[in-house]
NUSE-794258 format. One record per residue (C-alpha): residue in one letter; residue number from 1; x, y, z. Coordinates in pm, whole numbers, plus 32768, in hexadecimal, padded with zeros to 4 digits. Each point is the difference from the previous one (the first is absolute). Layout:
ronu = A	bafi = NUM	x = X	y = Y	z = Z
...
***
This chain:
ronu = M	bafi = 1	x = C985	y = 902B	z = 4951
ronu = P	bafi = 2	x = 7EE5	y = 7F52	z = 7F4B
ronu = L	bafi = 3	x = 7F26	y = 80BF	z = 7F0D
ronu = K	bafi = 4	x = 7EB5	y = 803C	z = 80B0
ronu = V	bafi = 5	x = 7EEE	y = 7FC1	z = 7F00
ronu = L	bafi = 6	x = 7E93	y = 804A	z = 804F
ronu = I	bafi = 7	x = 7F0B	y = 7F6B	z = 7F04
ronu = L	bafi = 8	x = 7E9D	y = 8086	z = 7FFE
ronu = G	bafi = 9	x = 7EE7	y = 7F17	z = 7F9A
ronu = G	bafi = 10	x = 7F8E	y = 7E98	z = 801C
ronu = G	bafi = 11	x = 7FB0	y = 7F9E	z = 7E99
ronu = N	bafi = 12	x = 80B6	y = 7F47	z = 7EEB
ronu = G	bafi = 13	x = 8118	y = 80FE	z = 7FCF
ronu = A	bafi = 14	x = 803A	y = 803A	z = 8173
ronu = H	bafi = 15	x = 8025	y = 7E8A	z = 8038
ronu = V	bafi = 16	x = 8102	y = 7FE4	z = 7EEA
ronu = H	bafi = 17	x = 80C9	y = 8131	z = 806A
ronu = A	bafi = 18	x = 8000	y = 7F8E	z = 816B
ronu = G	bafi = 19	x = 8072	y = 7EA4	z = 7F9E
ronu = I	bafi = 20	x = 8118	y = 8072	z = 7F1A
ronu = A	bafi = 21	x = 807B	y = 8112	z = 80EA
ronu = A	bafi = 22	x = 7FFE	y = 7F1A	z = 8130
ronu = S	bafi = 23	x = 80CA	y = 7EF9	z = 7F44
ronu = N	bafi = 24	x = 8129	y = 80F0	z = 8011
ronu = P	bafi = 25	x = 809A	y = 7FFA	z = 815F
ronu = E	bafi = 26	x = 8079	y = 8166	z = 7FCD
ronu = N	bafi = 27	x = 7E97	y = 8079	z = 800D
ronu = E	bafi = 28	x = 7F22	y = 802E	z = 812F
ronu = V	bafi = 29	x = 7EA0	y = 7FDC	z = 7F77
ronu = R	bafi = 30	x = 7EC1	y = 8088	z = 8098
ronu = V	bafi = 31	x = 7EA4	y = 7FEE	z = 7F6A
ronu = M	bafi = 32	x = 7EDD	y = 80E3	z = 805C
ronu = T	bafi = 33	x = 7EA6	y = 7FB4	z = 7F7D
ronu = L	bafi = 34	x = 7ED4	y = 80C6	z = 8079
ronu = F	bafi = 35	x = 7EF6	y = 7F2F	z = 7F55
ronu = Q	bafi = 36	x = 7F18	y = 7F54	z = 80F9
ronu = D	bafi = 37	x = 80B9	y = 7EDF	z = 80A9
ronu = E	bafi = 38	x = 8103	y = 7FBD	z = 7EF0
ronu = A	bafi = 39	x = 812B	y = 803D	z = 80E4
ronu = E	bafi = 40	x = 7F7D	y = 7F0E	z = 8105
ronu = R	bafi = 41	x = 7FAD	y = 7EF7	z = 7EF9
ronu = W	bafi = 42	x = 8151	y = 8020	z = 7F57
ronu = S	bafi = 43	x = 80C1	y = 7FEE	z = 8147
ronu = K	bafi = 44	x = 7F3D	y = 7ECE	z = 806B
ronu = A	bafi = 45	x = 803B	y = 7F55	z = 7EB1
ronu = L	bafi = 46	x = 8178	y = 802A	z = 8028
ronu = E	bafi = 47	x = 8003	y = 7F68	z = 815B
ronu = S	bafi = 48	x = 7FFD	y = 7EA7	z = 7F5F
ronu = S	bafi = 49	x = 808E	y = 804C	z = 7EAA
ronu = D	bafi = 50	x = 80FC	y = 80C9	z = 7F3D
ronu = L	bafi = 51	x = 7F97	y = 80EF	z = 7EED
ronu = V	bafi = 52	x = 8046	y = 7F4D	z = 7EB6
ronu = L	bafi = 53	x = 8010	y = 80AC	z = 7EAE
ronu = D	bafi = 54	x = 7FFB	y = 7F1B	z = 7ED0
ronu = Y	bafi = 55	x = 8092	y = 8078	z = 7EB6
ronu = T	bafi = 56	x = 80A5	y = 7F89	z = 7EC1
ronu = D	bafi = 57	x = 815F	y = 8085	z = 7FD0
ronu = K	bafi = 58	x = 8090	y = 8074	z = 7EB3
ronu = D	bafi = 59	x = 809F	y = 7EAA	z = 7FD3
ronu = G	bafi = 60	x = 7EA6	y = 7F60	z = 800A
ronu = K	bafi = 61	x = 8033	y = 7F5F	z = 8154
ronu = E	bafi = 62	x = 7EF8	y = 800E	z = 810F
ronu = K	bafi = 63	x = 8087	y = 80BB	z = 812E
ronu = Q	bafi = 64	x = 7F8E	y = 8099	z = 8149
ronu = F	bafi = 65	x = 8040	y = 8116	z = 80F5
ronu = V	bafi = 66	x = 7FC9	y = 7F82	z = 8165
ronu = S	bafi = 67	x = 8003	y = 80F9	z = 8122
ronu = K	bafi = 68	x = 7F43	y = 80AF	z = 8117
ronu = P	bafi = 69	x = 7FD0	y = 8177	z = 8033
ronu = G	bafi = 70	x = 806D	y = 8074	z = 8159
ronu = L	bafi = 71	x = 7EBF	y = 80B7	z = 8059
ronu = I	bafi = 72	x = 7E9E	y = 8004	z = 7F78
ronu = T	bafi = 73	x = 7F1E	y = 80FE	z = 80A8
ronu = K	bafi = 74	x = 7EEB	y = 80FE	z = 7FD7
ronu = D	bafi = 75	x = 809A	y = 80E9	z = 8103
ronu = P	bafi = 76	x = 80C1	y = 8123	z = 7F64
ronu = K	bafi = 77	x = 80AA	y = 8049	z = 814D
ronu = L	bafi = 78	x = 80B2	y = 7EB0	z = 7FE0
ronu = A	bafi = 79	x = 8037	y = 8002	z = 7E8A
ronu = V	bafi = 80	x = 8068	y = 815E	z = 7F9A
ronu = P	bafi = 81	x = 810A	y = 808A	z = 80F0
ronu = G	bafi = 82	x = 8161	y = 7FBC	z = 7F8A
ronu = S	bafi = 83	x = 7F9E	y = 7F8A	z = 7EA5
ronu = D	bafi = 84	x = 80F6	y = 8055	z = 7EEB
ronu = I	bafi = 85	x = 7F12	y = 7FC3	z = 7EDF
ronu = I	bafi = 86	x = 7E85	y = 7FEB	z = 8007
ronu = V	bafi = 87	x = 7F69	y = 7F52	z = 7ED3
ronu = F	bafi = 88	x = 7E96	y = 8028	z = 7F92
ronu = V	bafi = 89	x = 7F8D	y = 7EB2	z = 7F6E
ronu = V	bafi = 90	x = 7E90	y = 803F	z = 8038
ronu = P	bafi = 91	x = 7EDD	y = 806C	z = 7F20
ronu = A	bafi = 92	x = 7FEA	y = 8175	z = 7FBE
ronu = F	bafi = 93	x = 7EA6	y = 8026	z = 8098
ronu = A	bafi = 94	x = 8097	y = 7F9F	z = 8152
ronu = H	bafi = 95	x = 812E	y = 80E8	z = 7FF4
ronu = A	bafi = 96	x = 7F5F	y = 811C	z = 80C0
ronu = Q	bafi = 97	x = 7FD2	y = 7F33	z = 813C
ronu = Y	bafi = 98	x = 816A	y = 7F8B	z = 7FEE
ronu = W	bafi = 99	x = 8081	y = 8166	z = 7FDA
ronu = E	bafi = 100	x = 7F2E	y = 8063	z = 812E
ronu = A	bafi = 101	x = 808A	y = 7EDC	z = 80CA
ronu = L	bafi = 102	x = 8167	y = 8048	z = 7F9A
ronu = K	bafi = 103	x = 7FF7	y = 8177	z = 803B
ronu = P	bafi = 104	x = 802D	y = 8012	z = 817D
ronu = H	bafi = 105	x = 8129	y = 7F13	z = 7FF8
ronu = M	bafi = 106	x = 80C0	y = 806F	z = 7ECD
ronu = E	bafi = 107	x = 8162	y = 8082	z = 8027
ronu = P	bafi = 108	x = 80C6	y = 80ED	z = 7F1F
ronu = G	bafi = 109	x = 80DC	y = 7F3F	z = 7F0F
ronu = M	bafi = 110	x = 7F14	y = 7EDC	z = 7FD3
ronu = V	bafi = 111	x = 7FD1	y = 7F80	z = 7E9D
ronu = V	bafi = 112	x = 7E9A	y = 7FB3	z = 7F99
ronu = I	bafi = 113	x = 7FD3	y = 7F2B	z = 7ECA
ronu = G	bafi = 114	x = 7EC9	y = 7FC6	z = 7F2C
ronu = M	bafi = 115	x = 8004	y = 7EA6	z = 7F65
ronu = P	bafi = 116	x = 7F39	y = 807C	z = 7F53
ronu = G	bafi = 117	x = 7F85	y = 8141	z = 80A0
ronu = A	bafi = 118	x = 7F08	y = 8026	z = 7EDF
ronu = A	bafi = 119	x = 7FAA	y = 814D	z = 7F60
ronu = G	bafi = 120	x = 7FEA	y = 812C	z = 80E8
ronu = W	bafi = 121	x = 80B2	y = 7F48	z = 811D
ronu = E	bafi = 122	x = 80DD	y = 812C	z = 8044
ronu = F	bafi = 123	x = 7ED9	y = 80F4	z = 7FF8
ronu = Q	bafi = 124	x = 7F55	y = 7F3F	z = 8116
ronu = A	bafi = 125	x = 8142	y = 7FD9	z = 80CA
ronu = Y	bafi = 126	x = 8045	y = 8174	z = 8009
ronu = D	bafi = 127	x = 7E93	y = 8048	z = 8051
ronu = I	bafi = 128	x = 7FF6	y = 7F14	z = 812C
ronu = L	bafi = 129	x = 8163	y = 801D	z = 8085
ronu = G	bafi = 130	x = 8014	y = 817A	z = 7FE6
ronu = D	bafi = 131	x = 814D	y = 8089	z = 807D
ronu = K	bafi = 132	x = 8079	y = 7EA0	z = 8059
ronu = A	bafi = 133	x = 8019	y = 7FB6	z = 7E8C
ronu = K	bafi = 134	x = 811F	y = 80F7	z = 7FDB
ronu = G	bafi = 135	x = 80FA	y = 7F1B	z = 80AE
ronu = I	bafi = 136	x = 7F93	y = 7EC3	z = 7F4C
ronu = T	bafi = 137	x = 8092	y = 7F6E	z = 7EC1
ronu = F	bafi = 138	x = 7EF5	y = 7F7E	z = 7F13
ronu = F	bafi = 139	x = 804E	y = 7EE9	z = 7F09
ronu = N	bafi = 140	x = 7EE8	y = 7F88	z = 7F1E
ronu = F	bafi = 141	x = 7FEA	y = 7EE4	z = 7F04
ronu = N	bafi = 142	x = 7EEF	y = 7FE0	z = 7EFE
ronu = T	bafi = 143	x = 7FB7	y = 7E8D	z = 802E
ronu = L	bafi = 144	x = 8049	y = 7ECC	z = 80D5
ronu = P	bafi = 145	x = 8147	y = 7F43	z = 7FC3
ronu = W	bafi = 146	x = 7F48	y = 7EB5	z = 7FCF
ronu = N	bafi = 147	x = 7EB8	y = 7F5E	z = 7FA4
ronu = C	bafi = 148	x = 7F9D	y = 7F28	z = 8127
ronu = R	bafi = 149	x = 7EDE	y = 7F4E	z = 80AB
ronu = I	bafi = 150	x = 7FD0	y = 7F87	z = 8167
ronu = T	bafi = 151	x = 7FBE	y = 7E8A	z = 8008
ronu = E	bafi = 152	x = 7FE1	y = 7FE7	z = 817B
ronu = F	bafi = 153	x = 7FDF	y = 813E	z = 80CA
ronu = G	bafi = 154	x = 812E	y = 8049	z = 80D8
ronu = K	bafi = 155	x = 80B8	y = 7EC7	z = 7F91
ronu = R	bafi = 156	x = 8027	y = 7FDA	z = 7E8A
ronu = V	bafi = 157	x = 8005	y = 80D8	z = 7EC7
ronu = G	bafi = 158	x = 8042	y = 7FB6	z = 7E93
ronu = I	bafi = 159	x = 80CE	y = 80FA	z = 7F39
ronu = V	bafi = 160	x = 7F87	y = 7FEA	z = 7E97
ronu = G	bafi = 161	x = 8105	y = 80E6	z = 7F6C
ronu = F	bafi = 162	x = 8115	y = 80F3	z = 805C
ronu = K	bafi = 163	x = 8043	y = 8143	z = 7F4C
ronu = D	bafi = 164	x = 8169	y = 8012	z = 7F8E
ronu = Y	bafi = 165	x = 8018	y = 8175	z = 803F
ronu = F	bafi = 166	x = 7F44	y = 80D7	z = 80F8
ronu = V	bafi = 167	x = 7FFB	y = 8176	z = 7FBC
ronu = G	bafi = 168	x = 7FA9	y = 810D	z = 80FD
ronu = A	bafi = 169	x = 8041	y = 816B	z = 8056
ronu = I	bafi = 170	x = 8082	y = 80A2	z = 813E
ronu = R	bafi = 171	x = 7FBC	y = 814F	z = 80A2
ronu = K	bafi = 172	x = 80E7	y = 8041	z = 8127
ronu = G	bafi = 173	x = 7F83	y = 80C2	z = 812B
ronu = S	bafi = 174	x = 80AD	y = 811B	z = 80B7
ronu = V	bafi = 175	x = 80A8	y = 7EFF	z = 80E4
ronu = E	bafi = 176	x = 80FC	y = 7F0F	z = 7F6A
ronu = P	bafi = 177	x = 7F64	y = 7EA3	z = 7FF4
ronu = K	bafi = 178	x = 8071	y = 7F09	z = 810A
ronu = V	bafi = 179	x = 8060	y = 7F07	z = 7EF0
ronu = D	bafi = 180	x = 8045	y = 8011	z = 7E8C
ronu = P	bafi = 181	x = 7E9C	y = 7FD3	z = 7F73
ronu = L	bafi = 182	x = 8064	y = 7F3D	z = 7ECA
ronu = K	bafi = 183	x = 80F5	y = 7F18	z = 80B1
ronu = A	bafi = 184	x = 7F07	y = 7FC3	z = 811A
ronu = I	bafi = 185	x = 7EDC	y = 7F9A	z = 7F23
ronu = Q	bafi = 186	x = 80E6	y = 7F22	z = 7F33
ronu = Q	bafi = 187	x = 807C	y = 7F56	z = 813D
ronu = S	bafi = 188	x = 7E99	y = 7FBE	z = 806C
ronu = L	bafi = 189	x = 7F9C	y = 7F71	z = 7EAB
ronu = G	bafi = 190	x = 8131	y = 7F2C	z = 7FB7
ronu = P	bafi = 191	x = 80B6	y = 7FF6	z = 7EB1
ronu = R	bafi = 192	x = 7EC8	y = 7FF3	z = 7F27
ronu = P	bafi = 193	x = 7F76	y = 80E9	z = 7F86
ronu = V	bafi = 194	x = 811D	y = 80F9	z = 7FD2
ronu = C	bafi = 195	x = 7F88	y = 814D	z = 808F
ronu = T	bafi = 196	x = 8049	y = 814F	z = 7F60
ronu = A	bafi = 197	x = 7F84	y = 815F	z = 8047
ronu = Y	bafi = 198	x = 8001	y = 8137	z = 7F2B
ronu = G	bafi = 199	x = 7F25	y = 8124	z = 7F9D
ronu = D	bafi = 200	x = 7F01	y = 80C7	z = 80C4
ronu = L	bafi = 201	x = 7F11	y = 7F5A	z = 80F3
ronu = L	bafi = 202	x = 7EDD	y = 8084	z = 7F2F
ronu = G	bafi = 203	x = 8069	y = 7F0C	z = 7EEE
ronu = M	bafi = 204	x = 7F94	y = 7EDF	z = 80DE
ronu = T	bafi = 205	x = 7EA7	y = 8098	z = 802C
ronu = L	bafi = 206	x = 7FE2	y = 802A	z = 7E88
ronu = T	bafi = 207	x = 8078	y = 7EA2	z = 7FAB
ronu = Y	bafi = 208	x = 7F5E	y = 7F3C	z = 8118
ronu = T	bafi = 209	x = 7FBF	y = 7EDE	z = 7F14
ronu = N	bafi = 210	x = 7ED9	y = 7F5A	z = 80AF
ronu = A	bafi = 211	x = 7F44	y = 8148	z = 7FDD
ronu = F	bafi = 212	x = 7FE0	y = 7FDE	z = 7E8B
ronu = I	bafi = 213	x = 8047	y = 7E91	z = 7FB5
ronu = H	bafi = 214	x = 7EEC	y = 7F6A	z = 80D6
ronu = P	bafi = 215	x = 7EE0	y = 80EF	z = 7FAD
ronu = S	bafi = 216	x = 805E	y = 8004	z = 7E8E
ronu = I	bafi = 217	x = 7FF5	y = 7E84	z = 7FE8
ronu = M	bafi = 218	x = 7EC1	y = 7FF0	z = 80CF
ronu = Y	bafi = 219	x = 7F5D	y = 8102	z = 7F1E
ronu = G	bafi = 220	x = 8073	y = 7F4B	z = 7EC6
ronu = R	bafi = 221	x = 7F6F	y = 7EB4	z = 8073
ronu = W	bafi = 222	x = 7EC0	y = 806F	z = 80AE
ronu = H	bafi = 223	x = 7F8B	y = 815A	z = 7F8E
ronu = D	bafi = 224	x = 7F04	y = 7F67	z = 7F0E
ronu = W	bafi = 225	x = 7FB0	y = 7ECC	z = 80D3
ronu = D	bafi = 226	x = 7E98	y = 7F90	z = 7FCE
ronu = G	bafi = 227	x = 7FD0	y = 7F98	z = 816B
ronu = K	bafi = 228	x = 7FF9	y = 7E8C	z = 7FB5
ronu = P	bafi = 229	x = 80E9	y = 7F1C	z = 80C7
ronu = V	bafi = 230	x = 8132	y = 7F73	z = 7F50
ronu = S	bafi = 231	x = 807B	y = 7E9D	z = 8031
ronu = E	bafi = 232	x = 8148	y = 805A	z = 80AB
ronu = S	bafi = 233	x = 80D8	y = 8128	z = 805F
ronu = P	bafi = 234	x = 80B8	y = 807B	z = 7EC9
ronu = L	bafi = 235	x = 8179	y = 8015	z = 8000
ronu = F	bafi = 236	x = 805D	y = 8163	z = 805F
ronu = Y	bafi = 237	x = 813F	y = 8040	z = 7F3B
ronu = Q	bafi = 238	x = 8012	y = 7ECF	z = 7F20
ronu = G	bafi = 239	x = 7E96	y = 803D	z = 7F9B
ronu = L	bafi = 240	x = 8045	y = 8166	z = 7F91
ronu = D	bafi = 241	x = 7F76	y = 8058	z = 7EA7
ronu = Q	bafi = 242	x = 807C	y = 8104	z = 7F09
ronu = A	bafi = 243	x = 7EFC	y = 8108	z = 805A
ronu = S	bafi = 244	x = 8057	y = 7FEA	z = 8173
ronu = A	bafi = 245	x = 8175	y = 800D	z = 7FB7
ronu = D	bafi = 246	x = 7FCA	y = 8134	z = 7F28
ronu = L	bafi = 247	x = 7F35	y = 80A5	z = 8116
ronu = L	bafi = 248	x = 810A	y = 7FB4	z = 8105
ronu = S	bafi = 249	x = 8111	y = 8085	z = 7F1C
ronu = G	bafi = 250	x = 7F30	y = 813A	z = 7FBE
ronu = V	bafi = 251	x = 7FCF	y = 8041	z = 8174
ronu = S	bafi = 252	x = 8176	y = 7FD9	z = 8039
ronu = S	bafi = 253	x = 8048	y = 80F3	z = 7EE2
ronu = E	bafi = 254	x = 7F22	y = 8103	z = 80A8
ronu = I	bafi = 255	x = 80C3	y = 7FD9	z = 8145
ronu = V	bafi = 256	x = 814B	y = 8027	z = 7F48
ronu = A	bafi = 257	x = 7F71	y = 813D	z = 7F64
ronu = I	bafi = 258	x = 7FB4	y = 8086	z = 815E
ronu = A	bafi = 259	x = 816B	y = 7FC4	z = 8066
ronu = K	bafi = 260	x = 8089	y = 80A4	z = 7EC5
ronu = T	bafi = 261	x = 7F23	y = 8130	z = 8036
ronu = I	bafi = 262	x = 8074	y = 8026	z = 8168
ronu = S	bafi = 263	x = 816D	y = 7FDD	z = 7F97
ronu = A	bafi = 264	x = 7FCE	y = 810C	z = 7EF6
ronu = K	bafi = 265	x = 7F6A	y = 80ED	z = 8101
ronu = K	bafi = 266	x = 8101	y = 7FB1	z = 8111
ronu = A	bafi = 267	x = 8156	y = 7FBA	z = 7F6C
ronu = G	bafi = 268	x = 8094	y = 7F97	z = 814F
ronu = I	bafi = 269	x = 7F08	y = 7EE4	z = 8039
ronu = D	bafi = 270	x = 8083	y = 7EAD	z = 7F92
ronu = L	bafi = 271	x = 7EDB	y = 7F28	z = 7F8E
ronu = S	bafi = 272	x = 80CF	y = 7F15	z = 7F2D
ronu = N	bafi = 273	x = 7F73	y = 7EEB	z = 80DD
ronu = A	bafi = 274	x = 7EA5	y = 8038	z = 7F69
ronu = K	bafi = 275	x = 8011	y = 7F09	z = 7EE0
ronu = H	bafi = 276	x = 7F0A	y = 7F56	z = 7F17
ronu = I	bafi = 277	x = 7F75	y = 7EB5	z = 807C
ronu = S	bafi = 278	x = 80B0	y = 7F3E	z = 7EEB
ronu = D	bafi = 279	x = 8151	y = 8087	z = 8077
ronu = I	bafi = 280	x = 7FA4	y = 7FBC	z = 816B
ronu = M	bafi = 281	x = 7FA9	y = 7E95	z = 7FB3
ronu = L	bafi = 282	x = 814A	y = 7FCB	z = 7F4A
ronu = E	bafi = 283	x = 80B7	y = 809D	z = 8124
ronu = F	bafi = 284	x = 7F51	y = 7F2C	z = 8106
ronu = Y	bafi = 285	x = 7FF5	y = 7EB4	z = 7F45
ronu = P	bafi = 286	x = 811A	y = 7FF1	z = 7EFD
ronu = E	bafi = 287	x = 801D	y = 7E86	z = 8017
ronu = D	bafi = 288	x = 7E9A	y = 7F9E	z = 8057
ronu = I	bafi = 289	x = 7F68	y = 8096	z = 7EC4
ronu = K	bafi = 290	x = 801E	y = 7EF9	z = 7EF0
ronu = D	bafi = 291	x = 7F71	y = 80C2	z = 7ED8
ronu = K	bafi = 292	x = 8062	y = 816D	z = 7FDC
ronu = S	bafi = 293	x = 7F6F	y = 802C	z = 7EA1
ronu = S	bafi = 294	x = 7EE1	y = 80DF	z = 8076
ronu = F	bafi = 295	x = 7F78	y = 8093	z = 8141
ronu = L	bafi = 296	x = 7EDC	y = 7F0A	z = 7FF6
ronu = R	bafi = 297	x = 80E6	y = 7ED4	z = 7FE0
ronu = M	bafi = 298	x = 80E5	y = 8089	z = 8111
ronu = M	bafi = 299	x = 7EDF	y = 8002	z = 80F6
ronu = Q	bafi = 300	x = 7F7B	y = 7EAE	z = 7F91
ronu = S	bafi = 301	x = 8152	y = 7F4F	z = 8009
ronu = N	bafi = 302	x = 8086	y = 8081	z = 814B
ronu = K	bafi = 303	x = 8055	y = 7ED2	z = 80D8
ronu = A	bafi = 304	x = 7FCC	y = 80CD	z = 813D
ronu = F	bafi = 305	x = 7E91	y = 8030	z = 7F9F
ronu = E	bafi = 306	x = 7FB1	y = 7E94	z = 7FB3
ronu = G	bafi = 307	x = 7EB4	y = 7F83	z = 8086
ronu = L	bafi = 308	x = 7F92	y = 814A	z = 809E
ronu = R	bafi = 309	x = 7E89	y = 8032	z = 7FD0
ronu = H	bafi = 310	x = 7EF4	y = 810A	z = 801B
ronu = P	bafi = 311	x = 7F5D	y = 8033	z = 8156
ronu = V	bafi = 312	x = 7EAC	y = 7F56	z = 7FF7
ronu = I	bafi = 313	x = 7ED9	y = 7F99	z = 80D7
ronu = N	bafi = 314	x = 7F78	y = 7E9C	z = 7FF7
ronu = N	bafi = 315	x = 7E8E	y = 7FFB	z = 7FAC
ronu = E	bafi = 316	x = 7F0B	y = 7F1B	z = 80B3
ronu = G	bafi = 317	x = 7F6D	y = 7F91	z = 7EB5
ronu = G	bafi = 318	x = 8157	y = 7FB0	z = 7F6E
ronu = G	bafi = 319	x = 8109	y = 80C4	z = 7F4B
ronu = V	bafi = 320	x = 80AC	y = 813C	z = 8075
ronu = S	bafi = 321	x = 7FCC	y = 8177	z = 7FE2
ronu = P	bafi = 322	x = 8102	y = 8119	z = 8012
ronu = D	bafi = 323	x = 804D	y = 807F	z = 815C
ronu = F	bafi = 324	x = 7FDD	y = 8177	z = 7FD5
ronu = K	bafi = 325	x = 8041	y = 8034	z = 8174
ronu = A	bafi = 326	x = 8163	y = 7F7C	z = 7FDC
ronu = R	bafi = 327	x = 812E	y = 80DF	z = 8038
ronu = Y	bafi = 328	x = 8037	y = 8016	z = 7E89
ronu = I	bafi = 329	x = 7EDF	y = 80F9	z = 8004
ronu = W	bafi = 330	x = 7FD7	y = 8075	z = 8168
ronu = E	bafi = 331	x = 8172	y = 8041	z = 803E
ronu = D	bafi = 332	x = 8099	y = 803B	z = 7EAB
ronu = V	bafi = 333	x = 7F02	y = 8103	z = 7F8F
ronu = P	bafi = 334	x = 7FF4	y = 80ED	z = 812F
ronu = F	bafi = 335	x = 816B	y = 7FC4	z = 8069
ronu = G	bafi = 336	x = 8087	y = 7FED	z = 7E9F
ronu = L	bafi = 337	x = 7F58	y = 807D	z = 7EC7
ronu = V	bafi = 338	x = 7F45	y = 8119	z = 80B2
ronu = V	bafi = 339	x = 8147	y = 8082	z = 8093
ronu = Q	bafi = 340	x = 80AE	y = 7FF5	z = 7EAF
ronu = R	bafi = 341	x = 7ED4	y = 80A4	z = 7F59
ronu = G	bafi = 342	x = 8005	y = 8112	z = 8109
ronu = I	bafi = 343	x = 8169	y = 8052	z = 7FAC
ronu = A	bafi = 344	x = 7FAE	y = 8000	z = 7E8C
ronu = E	bafi = 345	x = 7EEC	y = 80FD	z = 8040
ronu = I	bafi = 346	x = 80EF	y = 80E9	z = 80B6
ronu = V	bafi = 347	x = 80FF	y = 7FFF	z = 7EE6
ronu = G	bafi = 348	x = 7F00	y = 8000	z = 7EE4
ronu = V	bafi = 349	x = 8036	y = 7EAC	z = 7F5E
ronu = P	bafi = 350	x = 7ECF	y = 7F5F	z = 7F5A
ronu = T	bafi = 351	x = 7FBD	y = 7E99	z = 8071
ronu = P	bafi = 352	x = 7EDE	y = 7F6A	z = 7F39
ronu = N	bafi = 353	x = 8060	y = 7E96	z = 804B
ronu = I	bafi = 354	x = 802C	y = 803C	z = 8174
ronu = D	bafi = 355	x = 7EB8	y = 80C1	z = 800B
ronu = K	bafi = 356	x = 7F47	y = 7EDF	z = 7F5D
ronu = I	bafi = 357	x = 807B	y = 7F07	z = 8103
ronu = I	bafi = 358	x = 7FC3	y = 80E5	z = 812B
ronu = T	bafi = 359	x = 7E9E	y = 8048	z = 7F88
ronu = W	bafi = 360	x = 7FBB	y = 7E8B	z = 7FE4
ronu = G	bafi = 361	x = 80AA	y = 7FAE	z = 814B
ronu = Q	bafi = 362	x = 7F53	y = 810E	z = 80CC
ronu = G	bafi = 363	x = 7EB5	y = 7F88	z = 7F73
ronu = L	bafi = 364	x = 8044	y = 7EA0	z = 8082
ronu = M	bafi = 365	x = 8060	y = 808F	z = 8152
ronu = G	bafi = 366	x = 7ED9	y = 80EE	z = 8017
ronu = K	bafi = 367	x = 80F6	y = 811E	z = 803A
ronu = E	bafi = 368	x = 804D	y = 814F	z = 7F5F
ronu = F	bafi = 369	x = 8167	y = 8065	z = 7FBE
ronu = L	bafi = 370	x = 8000	y = 8087	z = 7E9D
ronu = V	bafi = 371	x = 7EDF	y = 80EE	z = 7FB8
ronu = D	bafi = 372	x = 7FE0	y = 80DB	z = 7ECA
ronu = G	bafi = 373	x = 8169	y = 7FB8	z = 7FA6
ronu = K	bafi = 374	x = 8089	y = 806A	z = 8154
ronu = I	bafi = 375	x = 8076	y = 7F49	z = 8137
ronu = K	bafi = 376	x = 7EFE	y = 80A6	z = 80DD
ronu = G	bafi = 377	x = 7F03	y = 7EEF	z = 8053
ronu = K	bafi = 378	x = 7F68	y = 7FDE	z = 8159
ronu = D	bafi = 379	x = 80D5	y = 7ECE	z = 804D
ronu = I	bafi = 380	x = 815F	y = 8087	z = 7FC0
ronu = G	bafi = 381	x = 8033	y = 7FF8	z = 8179
ronu = M	bafi = 382	x = 802E	y = 7E85	z = 7FE5
ronu = T	bafi = 383	x = 8115	y = 802E	z = 7EFD
ronu = R	bafi = 384	x = 8162	y = 8087	z = 800C
ronu = A	bafi = 385	x = 7FD0	y = 80E9	z = 7ED8
ronu = P	bafi = 386	x = 80BC	y = 814A	z = 802C
ronu = Q	bafi = 387	x = 7EAF	y = 80B5	z = 7FF9
ronu = R	bafi = 388	x = 7FA0	y = 7F42	z = 813D
ronu = Y	bafi = 389	x = 811B	y = 80B7	z = 80B5
ronu = G	bafi = 390	x = 7FBA	y = 8150	z = 7F60
ronu = F	bafi = 391	x = 8121	y = 7FED	z = 7F08
ronu = T	bafi = 392	x = 7F9B	y = 80C0	z = 7EC9
ronu = T	bafi = 393	x = 8155	y = 8063	z = 7F72
ronu = L	bafi = 394	x = 8132	y = 7F3E	z = 7F8E
ronu = D	bafi = 395	x = 80D4	y = 80AC	z = 810B
ronu = A	bafi = 396	x = 7F12	y = 7F81	z = 810A
ronu = V	bafi = 397	x = 8014	y = 7E9D	z = 7F77
ronu = L	bafi = 398	x = 817B	y = 8006	z = 7FEF
ronu = G	bafi = 399	x = 801C	y = 809F	z = 8155
ronu = A	bafi = 400	x = 7F42	y = 7EE3	z = 809D
ronu = A	bafi = 401	x = 80A1	y = 7EF2	z = 7F2F
***
């Protein structure tokens, strides 16, 4: 029997996962995207073309995956029933509508995978699914397996870099999963990256890397911007300076401190998967990082990050300005840093670096999350912070996670 893989989303990552999974004849691949007419556009594009993924292999040779998913739809009644694994490859702000669409058709024993689920993914799942969540196995990763960009919607994608290792955490439901979660996701992704899973699911919420990498680098580059256009979009990782690297490292240290505090309070909770960003980078990209002499040089010399630039807006009068409406702020603050900061508040860990970035980010957004040192702002309803779900104790957080 083929592995029935349902991929949620229609963006860069969903294209790549669909293409790789469908290239294996042992997989039956379905895609469900709820965004406007994406499913119709993608299906039409594949009527006259295969889905082609371009990448450079480890040997330096240019290679391709060429395939076609079996079904692309926006109808959950067609997509969900019978699925073995359901993979979220969609921005966090859209997850709620996917959970709502999945809920009526979910079956006990299904495996739902966040790739990544982003911070607080499990909080939202339990809130929306209710009792149905009990029979589901949740498997969350803290990042995407690749850096990738669509070059022609529905037809062609470029994979900039693969991670060598892909680390997640599993929480089994009360019903034995229909398939082995780790073997199934590996089969859908192919041999690279190598997938592993260990530790508590909460570790993925704490070390959802986009949550602190993107806002930290954005803050470092733009927090004192004078409002004047710049000539071109700065390099995002390769353009990192020492102050920004120190800030990012400091934020990561605060998150590690949260994990250590939780582990000290609850000896049975394994948060060994909550690591410092320098260790995470070495784990993900052991061969792509050319200079490991410092954290700054690790970020600057990572082949997988080459050429990636800050999100910007082209100005009519010339030059570019930072795009503060990009997901690096609008997704990674409310669905990342705010969630992590909410957990820190519950367990009593000070987070001066995280607070600084949230305060700056919420100002750009015109929102209130952090007020008087507490996650209690009027806009926490748009986040996945534990406070948004009424969790005020560590037991409540762990019970939902």
